[in-house]
N, C-alpha and C positions, 0 to 999 in steps of 0.2 A: 468454525473453518480455518486452512492453513493461512497464513501470513505470515508475508518476507516483509519483515520494518526496515526500512533502509538507516542509514546511519544520522541523518538528520530525523528518524523520527526518536519524540521523546522516550525514554528509560522509562517513567514513570507510565506510556502510554502502552508500553510494552508488559508491564509489571499487571496494569487493570484487565487487559487484555486477556493476560495466561491466564491470572484471578478466576477469569466468567468463564473458562473452559476452554480457549481458542489455542489456537497450536502456532505460536507464534518463533518463525527465526529469525536474530536482530542480527542482522549486519556488520556490528560493533563488537559482536558476540562470534558470531561466526569466520566471519573475513573482513575484518577490517581492511579499509583504503583502497576495495574491488572498486574496479571499474563501472561505471555504469551498464555496459553493455555486458561485462560479468556479471551485474546484480540481474540483469533482465535475463539472463541464458539461466542464472540459481530458480530463479522463479518461476517460468518456462518449465525445467526439469523438474521441478520437486512441486509442481502444479500447486504454487501459493499464490493469493493476491501478494500485491507489493502497495504497502502502506510507503507515501513519499511525500514532502514538499517541495521535490526538487522541480517544476518546469521542465524541466529538460526530458523528461520519461517523456513526455508527450509525440513527441517530434519523433524519440528512435522507437517508441513503439510501432510505428503506423509504417517508419521507414521501412526499419528489420523485421516487425513482425512477430507478434505476441504468441504463444501456444493459446489455444481458444479456452484451455482449460485452468490459465491462472488469469487474471487481470490487475490494474492498476488504478491504485485509490489517489488521486492528485487534493492533497487537501490546500484551501488555500482561505485560509483561518487567519483572524487574530490569533498571537498565541495568547494563551489565557495565562492564568498567576501559576507559577510550576504547582500551589497544590492541589490546584484542581484540571492541571493537562490530562493527567490517566484516562480521569472519569470521565471529562466530556470527549475527548477522540473517541475512545471504548463504548459509548451512549452514538455517537454520532454514525458510527458502523454497527452496532445494532438495527439502526435504524430499519435495514433492508439485511435481504438474505441471496442478494440476485448482483450481488458484484462480479459473480467468476462471468469472465467472457468478454466484459467494461473495459473500458475505461471510463473512469470516473473522477469527476472533481467537483470534490467538498465546497463550498463557498457557503457563508451566513446567510439562513434562508433557502437554501434552494442545493441542490443535485446535478448534475448536467449529468450525462452518460452516452456515453457512444459507441455500440457491438466494432469489439475487435474483427478482423480480418483475418482468415487461416496465412499462417507465411506463406509464400510464394515462393 
């Protein structure tokens, strides 16, 4: 899958996803300091699913509109120890294949998904 990891997404998780064969663009490497709007635009233009811990993306996604070919996964989880963060987040992502086209919230014990609407 194609992902865009926000600046707040742990580097160890980016490495774990890459090791699992995913195409991950990380804002820390590609364009540090990007605004939320720029991050959403990059996700849409490059057809990537945004990985973030920033809950502000939920409002932005529905206000601005996000491409149906991308998606957003918001993690609302306690941060695991650094030694486990990469594998834990990568395994939660691997649980599903239908992230595209949804705003998803990953919490302890559940995943909530809402279909994104086409930009107007």
